[in-house]
C-alpha positions, 0 to 999 in steps of 0.5 A: 588869808584863805577864803571860806567856801560854802558847802554845796548844800548851803548854796542849794538851800539859798538858791531854793529860798530865792526861787520860792520867794519869787514864786509866791508872787505869781501863785500856783495852780488854777485861778479861782472861779467867779462866785457866780460860777461856783457849784457848791452842792452835789446831788447823788441819784441812783439810776437803773443802767438803762435810765442813765444810758437813755439820759446820756443819749439824750444829752448827746443829742442836745450837745451838752454834758450829762450833768448839764442836761440833767440840771436843765431838765430838773430846773424846767420841772421844778419851775413848772411844779413850784409855779403851779403850787404858787411857791417861790423858786429859789434858783431864780431869786438871784436873777431877780425873777422871783 
């Protein structure tokens, strides 16, 4: 009685399926960020080249990335202007400060 051989491609598919079965448990890619660290909105601002250069220079002096520097400065101005107008400050609500 002869033993039936599996074709090579059938064996490869079987091994691939086993491999994938165990990979699903671990997951792939970067772990998701915490919800409080998500930034879901973008703001596109057109600038003169010289303005951007100056902002970048100021960010380097402060030791932070340009986007962080811009966001911090916009927050400072927004707080000052909204407080002067006795308006609520949306980004302070989640901190219990407004």
